[in-house]
N, C-alpha and C positions, 0 to 999 in steps of 0.2 A: 621524576623515574622515584622507584621503591629503590632502595636500599637492603640490599641482599650480605649480612657475612656467609664468606665458607666454611664448609659444610669444620678443616680442617682449627679453622681460627677460632669457630662457637662451643667446638670440642676443650679448647685450651683454653678463652675466657672462662665457661664451666666449669674444668678444678679447681680455679680460686677459692668458686666452689662463695660466687658474687656474684648470680642466677639470679631470678625474683618468683617461687615455686607459683604458677600458674590458679592450681589453686587457692592452697593456703596461704600465699603470697607470703614467706618468707625463704627469707637470703640464701641459699644452700646449693649446692650439687647435683643440676640436673638430668633425668634422666628422659630421654626421646619418649614415646609416648602413640603408638599407633591406634585414635581412633577410634576408627571403623576397623584397625586387622591392618596386617601387609599385603594380605593378597585379592583383594580388590584391585581398579587398574583406579590408575594416577596413586595407588595408594606416599607413594611419599613427596604428593605437594602439601603445602602448610597449610592446607582446610582440615589433614586427618592428621596432622600433629601437634604434638604439645609436650611442651617438657614440664617434667613438675623432679619435688622431688624426688627417693625415696623411699618417705610416708608412707605420701600419696596412692605412689605406684605403686604400693604392693594392695592398697584402702580404691585402686580405684578396681584390683585385679580380686581380687575378693568382694565384687561387685556391693565394699559399702555405699564409695560415693561412685554417684553416674556419672558418668561425660554426657553431655547433651551436642553440642556443637558450636560452632565460634560464630560469633554475631559481631555485629560491628556497630560502636557506639560516638556519639562527640568526640568522647580521647582515643580514640584508636579501637583496636580488634578484641571484645572480652570475647577468654570460653564460658559458656557456661554449661552448671552443674551442675546437684543437689545429691545430697546423702538418700542413699538409701532407704524408703518407706515418705520420704515424700515428695510432693508434690511437683512433677515435672514442671520447668519454666516455660515448654516449647510444646512436650508432645511425640518431642521429635532425637527423644536418647538412643543414643548410636546403637550400635548392634556393627558388633561381627560380622561380620557377608565369606559365609563360602565360598568359591568356583565350587562348580561339580567334577570333577573328573571328571572324562569321559574315555 
């Protein structure tokens, strides 16, 4: 059975600064980043979220770091990303999807 941490508890743990950024792997206070945006179907699912430090979050939003997607490895799930100008690891770079207004 998969163990999930309630959102309130995750926020409390995160404020301690003891979480590991999923990009730079440094122990920091993290922010929640929606990989493909908030306006896609199932935007709140785990596969659309990354918990990253504020510095990496700024680099993602300035397109200096490109998040591709989550992948499964023998040691668990890993966030695939690369720096702008580097070759994509999967060819599946995240895109912010905009749902058209009716």
